N, C-alpha and C positions, 0 to 999 in steps of 0.2 A: 613279608607280606605273602599271605597264602593266596594262591590262584587256582583256577581249574587246571588240572594236569594235561588236558587236551585243548589246544588252542588252534583255531582254524583261521586261515588267511587265504585270500585270492591273490594270485600273481598272474596277471593276464587271464588266460583261459584255464590256468591250472589251479588246483586246490592243494594247499599245503596244511598238514596237520602236524603240529609240534607236540611231542610228549615230554613234559618236564615234571620235575618233582613238585609235589603239592606245596612245599615251602619256598620254591624258587620264585623269583621276580622276573618277569619277562624282559625287563630293561637291563638286568645284570646277569642273567643265567649264562653260564659258560659251558654247559653240557646239555645237549638236547638231541633226541631222536626225532626224525621227521619222516612222514609219508608224503610223497608228491604224486598227485594224480593229474595227468595231462588231459587235455580235451578229448583225446582218443581213448580215454579211460585206462591207459597203461599206468601201472603203479611202480614207483621207485622208492628206494629207501636211502636215507642219509643219516649219519651220526655226526653232529656238529660239536666240536671241542675247541677250546682255546689251548694255547701252549701251556698256560698255567694249569688248566684242568688236567691235561695229560701229565704234567709234572706231579700233581697231587695224587693222581691215580697210581702212577708208577712208584711213588714213595710209599703209598699204602700197600702196594703189592710187595715191595721190598720187605715189609713187616709181615705180611700174611703168607708169603711164599708163592703167591700166584705168579704165573708166567716166569718161572725160574727166579723167583724173588725180584721181580721187576726188571729182569734182564732185557725184556723186549715188550713191545706194545703193538698189537695187531687188531685193526678194526677194518673189515672189508669195505665198508661204505663211508669211510672217514672223510670229512671235510673240515679242515682246520680254519677256524675263524680268527682273524687278527684281533678282534675286539669282542667282548661279551655282548649279549643282548639279542633278542629275536630279530630286531630291526636289521642288525648286521648280517644275521644268518639269512634273512629274506633277500638281501642284496645278492648274496652268493647263490641262492636258489634261482633268482631271476637270471643271473648270468649263466648258470648251468643249463637252464632251459633254453636260453638264447643260443648257447653253444651246441646243444643237442645232448641229451642224457645218455644215449647209447655209448657204451665204453667208459662213461664217467661214473655212473652209479649202478648198483645192482638193480635189476628189474625184479619186481615182486609178481607172484602169481595173481591172475585175475580173481576177483571175488566171486 
């Protein structure tokens, strides 16, 4: 199912924009980037992946030679989701906001 690659959601006073592949389904996507904009207009980034997605990426890198042939995986704003789907990722966003994003996710420059 093809969808719009930018999907916008409200989580309380925050705005969350997920960037997914054009062929991804928001119910089953297991790899998505997100921008979180809080009420104070501060911007934060997150990369959501499931363990299965990480495994697939590392296997691909083993073949391509990236990251020393899949020897390591590094994503500065990584949030590992136990289940695929944007709904599950939004649960994590809500909790991250409740916990306070400082120290949890990288802050982005103001627009």
